[in-house]
N, C-alpha and C positions, 0 to 999 in steps of 0.2 A: 600740694600733696607731697608727702614724704615717700621715700622708697618702699617702706613697709606697707603703707596703704596701697600703693600701686600693685603690690603683689597679693595682698590679702583679699582685696575686694573682688578681683576677677576669679580668684580661687574659690571664694564663697559662691559666686554666681555659677561657676562651672560645676561645683558640687550640687547645687540646687538643680541644675539642668541635667544631672545624672551622669556626669563624667566619672571615670574611674579615678579613685583617690590618688593612686600613684602617678598617673599621667597629669592630673590637675596640679599636683605639687611639683612634679619634675619640670613642667612647663612654666611655672611661676616666674622664674628669672627673666623670661621673655618680656614680661610686663615692665621691666626697668631698662630694657635696651635703649629706648629713646633718650633716656637721661645720659647716655654715654657721650652725647654731643657736648657735654660739659668739658670733656677732655679735648675737644676740638675748639674750645673757647667760643662757643656759640650756643649757649643753653636755649632750649626750646626753638631751635632753628633746623639744623641739618637733618636730624633723625626724627623730628616731630612733624614731618611733612606727610600728607595723605598719600603722596605718590609712592612711598615705600610699600604700604599694605596693598595698594592698588596693583603695583607691579607684581607683588607676591601672589595676589589672587589670580591675575592673568597667567602667570607662570604655572600655578597649580591647575587651573582650568586646562591649559595646554597639555600638561603632563597627564591629567585624567583623560583627556580626549585621545592622547596617544595610547594610553593603557586600554581604553575602551575599544580602540580599533586594532588592538593586538600588536601594535608597533613597539610597545614597551612591556617588558615582562617583569618589572619590579613590583613588589608589594608596596602600595602607597597607603600610609596611615591617614585616611581621610579625616576621621574625627579629630585626631591630634593636630593636623594641619589647621582645621577650623578653629580649634581652641587656641592654638598659637596665634593665629590671626586676630582672634577676639582679644587675647591678652595684650597684643600690641596696640590695637585700636582703643582698648579700654584706657590705656595710658594717655593717649591723645585726648580722649573725651574727659578724663578726670582733670587734665591740665587746662582744658578750656575754661573751667569754672573760675579759677582765679585769673587766668589769662595773663598776658597775651602769648599766643602760640603762633608761629609762622607756618600755618598748615599748608600754605600754597607755595612754600619755598621750593625751587629756585625761581619761580615766576615772579614772586614779590617777597620782600622781607617785612611786609606789614603783618603784625601779629593780631590775632583775633581772640576774644574771650567772651565769656558769658557772665553777667552779673545777675545772679538769681537769688531771690530771698522772699521772705514773708514778713510783713510789718503788722504788728497787732497794736491797735490804738485803743487804749483803755481810758480815754478821757471822758467817755460817756457811760451811761448805765449799761448799755449793751456794747461789748468790745467789737470793734470792726477789724476784719482781717483783710489786708491788702497785699496780695502776691504781686511780684514784679519780675520782669526779665528784661535785660538790656544787653545789646551787643556792644562790646567795647573794642575799639581798634587803636593800635599804637604802632608806630614805626620801631622796629627792633634794630638796634645798632649792632653791627658785627665788626669786630669781636665784642662780646659782652661778658666780661669776666664776672663769674658768680662766686661769692664766698659764703661760707657758713651754711651750706645746704644741709637741711635736716635729713638724716637717714631714717629716724624714727621719732615720733612724738608720743607723748603719753596716751593720746587717743588711739593711735595706730597700734601701740603695744597692747592696750586693753582689747582692741578688736581682734588682734592676732591670738590673744589668750582665749577669747570667746570662741574663735574658730577652732583652736586646738581642743577646747573642752567639748564642743559639739562633735568633732571628729572622734574623740576618745569615747564619748558616751554612745554614739551610734555604732562604733566598732564593738564596744562591749556588749551592746544589745544584740548585734548579729552573732557574736560568739556564744551567747547564752541560749540562742534558739536552736 
């Protein structure tokens, strides 16, 4: 997955879920934070671990319990925190498909991935469809220097244009009512 896909896909899902457009777009850069581990010479390792969103969820639950008990008087943006967590987790899930991702680092540097697809066999009169899913594991070497990382592919650019068109058309529809 390229960086643009990592931002566009969770934004589309957030908008479908009814998120405010401004917040959905402002939180989009959170979806690419895991790829900052490239700067630490360990792509798909340090920031691709599930322990970061788990720690954030525990911290948020703790803050919400303090607020509920009136120990904390800050206004906490619950919906935005949930969407930010979703954006971060969406990156990890999208990277699992090509894999490998060291989701349990620092406990292990074994990377996991999912190989998912559908094969259509047309050698008979009636085509047969064969879906498959395989878990792939691979030891990730640290450091692992990554070169030529795609920021945007033609597919992700078309997806982003479609998202912008839908946002424009739905905004235009709202303003005409």
